[in-house]
Structures are given as C-alpha cells and as structure tokens.
C-alpha positions, 0 to 999 in steps of 0.5 A: 515521526511523520514524513515531511516530504513524502506520502504513499499511495496504496492501490489494491487490484484484483483481475484489473478491478480496483478494490482500494486506491488511497493516499496516506501520510505514513505506511502505518496509517495505510496498514491500519486502514487496509487491515494488514500489518505494518511489516507486510506493507513495509515489505511490499513498499520496498520490494522485498520478495513475497512468499511464493506459497500465497500465489496458489490462492485463487483470489490473490489481490495485487498490492502496489505501494508508490511513494508520492510527493506530499504536494500531490497528496489528497487534502483530506488526509 
C-alpha cells in the first residue's frame, strides 16, 4: 500500500559530491531506481547498523534516506 502522508528522499554522496538526490513515494520505488534491494534500503532508512566490513572499500558512497511530508514531494513522481 502506498503511503498517504509520507514520501522518502534518497540522497547518495561520495566525497561531498552528490551522485543521486530524488524523492520517492515508497522505499520500494527508491530501491528499484538506485539498484539496491528493498531490505538494504529499509535497513538504512530505519538506522539499523550496517556491516562494518564495507567501510574498508576505497570508494564507499554515503546513502542518506529521509522521510518527508508528501506535500513537499516533487510532482513528477
């Protein structure tokens, strides 16, 4: 069921360079668009601890997911 009140913004940055910044109605829509599984996106959005072994990669992007009010969502969704 689609959210009636909330949307999500997924912002991916690497070394302060914005690689992706877009609003989505559901986390599933965002996961499909960025090419990650829903479970990974859901874990990030609720703040579950990530696997520390990934921090050793040289090029690890920072993924930030924030819940926003639906009225603030971009109309093109």
